[in-house]
C-alpha positions in Angstrom: 285.7 185.2 152.8 285.2 187.8 155.5 282.5 190.2 154.5 279.1 190.3 153.0 280.4 192.5 150.2 282.7 189.8 149.2 279.7 187.4 149.3 277.9 189.6 146.8 281.0 189.7 144.5 281.1 185.9 144.7 277.5 185.6 143.8 277.8 187.9 140.8 280.4 185.5 139.3 277.9 182.6 139.5 274.8 182.2 137.2 271.8 183.1 139.3 269.7 180.3 140.8 266.5 179.6 138.8 264.5 180.2 142.0 262.3 177.2 141.1 262.1 174.7 138.3 263.6 171.3 139.2 264.5 173.0 142.5 261.0 172.2 143.8 261.6 168.5 143.1 264.7 168.8 145.2 262.6 170.4 147.9 260.3 167.4 147.8 263.3 165.1 148.1 264.8 167.0 151.0 261.4 167.1 152.7 261.2 163.3 152.5 264.8 162.9 153.7 264.1 165.2 156.7 260.9 163.3 157.4 262.3 159.8 157.4 265.9 160.4 158.5 265.7 163.2 161.1 262.0 162.3 161.7 263.2 159.0 163.0 265.7 160.7 165.2 262.9 162.9 166.6 260.9 159.8 167.4 263.7 158.6 169.7 261.9 160.6 172.4 259.3 157.9 172.3 261.9 155.1 172.6 263.6 157.0 175.4 260.4 157.2 177.4 259.9 153.5 176.7 263.4 152.5 177.7 263.2 154.6 180.9 259.9 152.9 181.9 260.8 149.3 180.9 263.7 147.4 182.4 264.8 145.8 179.1 268.5 146.1 179.7 269.3 145.6 183.4 272.8 147.0 183.2 271.7 150.3 181.6 270.7 153.5 183.4 269.0 156.8 182.2 272.3 158.3 181.1 272.9 155.4 178.8 269.7 155.9 177.0 270.2 159.7 176.9 273.6 159.2 175.3 272.2 156.8 172.6 269.8 159.6 171.5 272.6 162.1 171.7 274.8 159.9 169.5 272.1 160.2 166.8 272.8 163.9 166.5 276.5 163.8 167.3 277.5 161.0 164.9 275.3 162.4 162.1 277.2 165.7 162.3 280.6 164.0 162.9 280.1 162.3 159.6 280.1 165.7 157.8 283.8 165.6 156.7 283.4 162.1 155.3 280.1 162.9 153.6 281.6 166.0 152.0 284.7 164.1 150.8 282.6 161.3 149.3 280.3 163.9 147.6 283.4 165.6 146.1 284.9 162.3 144.8 281.8 160.5 143.7 278.9 163.0 143.5 276.2 164.0 145.9 274.2 160.8 145.7 277.0 158.3 146.5 277.2 159.0 150.3 273.4 159.3 150.3 273.0 155.8 148.9 275.4 154.5 151.5 273.4 156.0 154.3 270.1 154.7 152.8 271.5 151.2 153.2 273.1 151.6 156.6 270.1 153.1 158.3 267.7 150.2 158.0 270.5 147.7 158.6 271.3 149.4 161.9 267.6 149.3 163.0 267.3 145.6 162.1 270.5 145.0 164.0 269.2 146.9 167.0 266.0 144.8 167.1 268.3 141.8 168.1 270.1 143.8 170.8 270.5 142.0 174.2 273.0 144.4 175.8 273.0 148.1 176.1 276.3 148.4 174.2 274.5 146.9 171.2 272.1 149.9 171.3 275.1 152.3 171.6 276.6 150.8 168.5 273.4 150.3 166.4 270.6 152.6 167.5 273.1 155.3 168.5 276.3 155.4 166.4 275.2 153.6 163.2 271.9 155.5 163.0 273.7 158.8 163.5 276.3 157.9 160.8 273.6 156.9 158.3 271.5 160.0 158.9 274.6 162.1 158.4 275.5 160.4 155.1 271.9 161.0 153.8 271.4 164.5 155.1 274.8 166.3 154.9 275.4 166.1 151.1 271.9 167.2 150.4 272.0 170.2 152.6 274.0 172.4 150.1 271.7 171.5 147.2 268.6 173.6 148.0 270.5 176.9 148.3 271.9 176.2 144.8 268.4 176.3 143.3 266.9 179.3 145.1 267.8 182.9 145.9 264.9 185.1 147.0 262.9 182.0 148.0 265.8 180.3 149.6 264.7 180.3 153.2 261.1 179.5 152.2 262.3 176.5 150.3 264.6 175.4 153.0 261.9 175.8 155.7 259.5 173.6 153.6 262.3 171.0 153.6 262.8 171.4 157.3 259.1 170.9 157.9 259.6 167.3 156.7 261.2 166.4 160.0 258.0 167.6 161.7 255.7 165.6 159.4 257.9 162.5 159.5 258.3 162.9 163.3 254.5 163.2 163.7 253.9 160.0 161.7 256.8 158.1 163.3 255.9 159.1 166.8 252.4 157.9 166.6 253.4 154.8 164.6 256.2 154.0 167.0 254.0 154.4 170.1 251.3 152.1 168.5 253.9 149.5 167.4 255.6 149.5 170.8 252.3 148.9 172.5 250.9 146.3 170.2 254.0 144.6 168.6 256.9 145.3 170.9 260.3 146.9 170.5 261.7 144.3 168.1 259.1 144.4 165.4 258.7 148.1 165.8 262.4 148.6 164.8 262.1 146.1 161.9 259.0 147.7 160.3 260.5 151.2 160.7 263.6 149.9 158.9 261.6 148.9 155.9 259.7 152.2 155.8 262.7 154.5 156.0 264.6 152.4 153.4 261.9 152.8 150.8 261.2 156.5 151.3 264.9 157.6 151.6 265.8 155.6 148.5 263.1 157.4 146.4 264.2 160.8 147.8 267.9 160.2 147.0 267.0 159.3 143.4 265.2 162.7 143.1 268.1 164.8 144.4 270.1 166.8 141.7 272.8 169.3 142.5 274.1 172.3 140.4 277.7 171.7 141.3 278.8 171.6 137.6 277.5 175.2 137.3 278.6 176.6 140.7 281.8 174.7 141.2 281.7 174.9 145.0 284.6 174.5 147.3 284.1 171.0 148.5 287.1 170.7 150.8 286.2 169.0 154.0 287.3 172.1 156.0 288.3 175.6 155.2 289.3 177.2 158.5 290.2 180.4 156.8 286.5 181.1 157.0 286.9 181.5 160.8 288.6 184.8 160.2 285.1 186.2 159.6 283.5 187.7 162.7 280.1 187.1 161.3 280.9 183.4 160.7 282.1 183.1 164.3 278.9 184.6 165.6 276.8 182.2 163.5 278.8 179.2 164.8 278.4 180.5 168.4 274.7 180.7 168.0 274.6 177.1 166.5 276.7 175.8 169.4 274.6 177.3 172.2 271.1 176.8 170.7 271.7 173.1 170.3 271.8 172.6 174.1 268.2 173.9 174.3 267.0 172.1 171.2 268.1 168.6 172.1 266.9 169.0 175.7 263.4 170.0 174.5 263.3 167.3 171.9 264.1 164.4 174.2 262.7 165.5 177.5 259.0 166.2 176.9 258.0 162.6 176.5 259.6 161.6 179.8 258.2 164.8 181.5 254.7 163.7 180.5 255.3 160.4 182.4 256.6 162.4 185.3 253.1 164.1 185.4 251.6 160.7 185.9 250.3 160.3 182.4 250.3 157.2 180.3 252.7 156.0 177.6 250.1 156.9 175.0 249.9 160.5 176.3 253.7 160.6 176.2 253.7 159.7 172.5 251.0 162.2 171.9 253.1 165.0 173.3 256.0 164.0 171.1 253.7 163.9 168.1 252.4 167.4 168.9 255.9 168.6 169.0 256.4 167.3 165.5 253.1 168.7 164.4 254.3 172.2 165.6 257.5 171.7 163.6 255.6 170.8 160.4 253.4 173.9 160.7 256.0 176.3 162.0 259.0 175.8 159.7 257.4 177.0 156.4 256.1 180.0 158.4 259.7 180.7 159.5 260.8 180.6 155.9 258.1 183.0 154.8 258.8 185.5 157.6 262.5 185.3 157.1 262.3 186.0 153.4 260.0 188.9 154.1 261.5 190.5 157.2 265.1 189.4 157.3 266.8 186.0 158.0 269.0 187.1 160.9 266.2 189.1 162.5 263.6 186.4 162.4 266.0 183.7 163.5 267.1 185.8 166.5 263.5 186.7 167.5 262.4 183.1 167.3 265.4 181.8 169.3 264.7 184.3 172.1 261.0 183.6 171.9 261.5 179.8 172.4 263.5 180.6 175.5 260.7 182.8 176.9 258.2 180.2 176.0 260.0 177.6 178.2 259.7 179.9 181.2 256.2 181.0 180.5 254.6 177.7 179.6 256.8 174.7 180.2 258.0 175.5 183.8 254.4 176.0 185.2 252.9 173.2 183.0 251.7 170.6 185.4 248.4 170.0 183.5 248.4 167.8 180.5 246.4 170.2 178.3 248.9 173.0 179.0 251.8 170.7 178.1 250.1 169.9 174.7 249.8 173.6 174.0 253.5 174.1 174.9 254.5 171.2 172.7 252.6 172.6 169.7 253.9 176.2 170.1 257.5 175.3 170.9 257.6 172.7 168.2 256.9 175.4 165.7 260.1 177.4 166.6 262.5 175.2 168.6 264.2 173.9 165.5 264.8 177.3 164.0 268.5 176.2 163.6 267.6 173.5 161.0 265.3 175.9 159.1 267.8 178.7 158.6 271.4 177.4 159.0 271.8 176.6 155.3 270.5 179.9 153.9 272.1 181.9 156.6 275.5 180.3 156.0 275.2 180.9 152.2 274.4 184.5 153.0 277.5 184.9 155.2 280.1 183.0 153.3 278.6 182.6 149.8 277.6 179.5 147.8 281.2 178.5 146.8 282.3 178.2 150.4 279.0 176.8 151.7 279.9 173.0 151.9 283.2 173.7 153.7 281.6 176.1 156.1 278.7 173.8 156.9 281.3 171.1 157.8 282.6 173.4 160.4 279.1 174.2 161.7 278.3 170.5 162.0 281.4 169.8 164.0 280.7 172.8 166.3 277.3 171.4 167.3 278.6 167.8 168.0 279.4 168.4 171.7 276.1 170.0 172.7 274.2 167.4 170.6 275.8 164.5 172.5 275.9 166.1 176.0 272.6 168.1 176.2 270.2 165.3 177.3 272.8 163.8 179.5 273.1 167.1 181.3 269.3 167.4 181.4 268.9 163.9 183.0 271.7 164.6 185.5 269.9 167.9 186.5 266.6 166.0 186.8 265.3 165.1 190.3 263.1 162.0 189.7 261.6 161.8 193.2 259.9 165.2 192.8 257.6 164.4 190.0 257.0 167.2 187.5 259.1 169.6 189.7 262.0 167.3 189.2 262.4 168.8 185.7 262.8 172.4 186.9 266.6 172.5 186.4 266.5 170.9 182.9 263.8 173.5 182.0 265.9 176.4 183.2 268.9 174.9 181.3 266.9 174.7 178.1 265.3 178.2 178.4 268.6 179.9 179.1 270.3 178.1 176.2 267.8 179.7 173.8 268.0 183.1 175.3 271.8 183.2 175.4 272.0 181.9 171.9 269.8 184.7 170.7 272.4 187.2 171.9 274.8 185.9 169.2 272.3 186.7 166.5 271.6 190.1 168.0 275.3 190.9 167.7 275.4 189.5 164.2 272.5 191.8 163.2 274.1 194.8 164.8 277.5 194.1 163.2 276.1 193.7 159.7 273.9 196.8 160.1 276.9 198.9 161.2 278.9 197.5 158.3 276.3 198.5 155.8 275.8 202.0 157.4 279.6 202.5 157.2 279.4 201.9 153.4 276.3 204.1 152.9 278.0 207.3 151.9 279.9 205.4 149.1 277.2 203.2 147.8 274.3 205.5 148.1 270.8 205.1 149.5 269.4 203.1 146.5 272.2 200.5 146.7 271.9 200.3 150.5 268.2 199.6 150.2 269.0 196.9 147.6 271.4 195.2 150.1 268.6 195.0 152.7 266.1 193.4 150.4 
């Protein structure tokens, strides 16, 4: 599928989504999944700061702990082909149930870790695989239930990672301080198991109506220039996203603040996410999905240079965490609806598998690069190069969406004499 006109033809052959109904129950389910799967991943910034400031594993260095966090994202997305295959063979819930079991098991196992390779295997790889099995199959469900409200619904879902991250960051910081690492991991395991189990039971797809292409990959989609631009944006923006997510807690410690302040900054980042993502959905549905995603991507890059780089005061850092948290995860808020808009609902699962694979390298490498760029002996100024790296990643990524907007606009203008002004206006709505 290589054009938006083909996407419209494809949509016309499918019964229109109800734009609500049981779809709102699915939104609640996806909200909970994001909250207590990706929300746990977001809370790794607290674990990272804890590992960097406590010599629990003598053979480990900063790069090891950065890689463990990167593995959460990388293996979650690397699981996409397997999750798509299992969903095709056994239904959407089958791989999700598998992930619901693996996630708490991996956390309990990590609580017994005595070597850093145990953390690589359990808190890194196994957590990532389980999150992927829970999240990936559910991603294509929300676009099946919504049309005009698609990005709003998806953004409410994405806000779950902010709410869950907020709760888990505060809870993790308190448990690490009062109970220690081992009980922190075990209690978290019980919580994420119960909540993700309920959410999985609530998920319901419309695959029997839509009959989507559930092949693991469909590289024919890469013939589309628009699809390539969307993948390019996804790849570059992930460098900035992971760097911001994982660096702010340790940056707080570099300012000379306490572990509790470090956890508060991580929580403020999640609070910004919870507030910002529904707003992203509303604005996207009202003013255009590509336009809003592009503006917010560029805006996050500007925010890094305007606020984070000069932020040597704790209060300013809190403001930056709240504001950047609202927009730094724009990728997660819009990637599903934008992909459906570019390739259509039938091709959505196969295209998302390609997107997930494309963001694996930056997910795994971003924080490693950031820590290698860091200069620990310089205090807060030691983070200057990681800050520049994150800011430039967002600004460069926004150029892909600018070109996508220009290309789609030119394509629609080229068809204007044939389809007429009324039809052109309908395509913009």
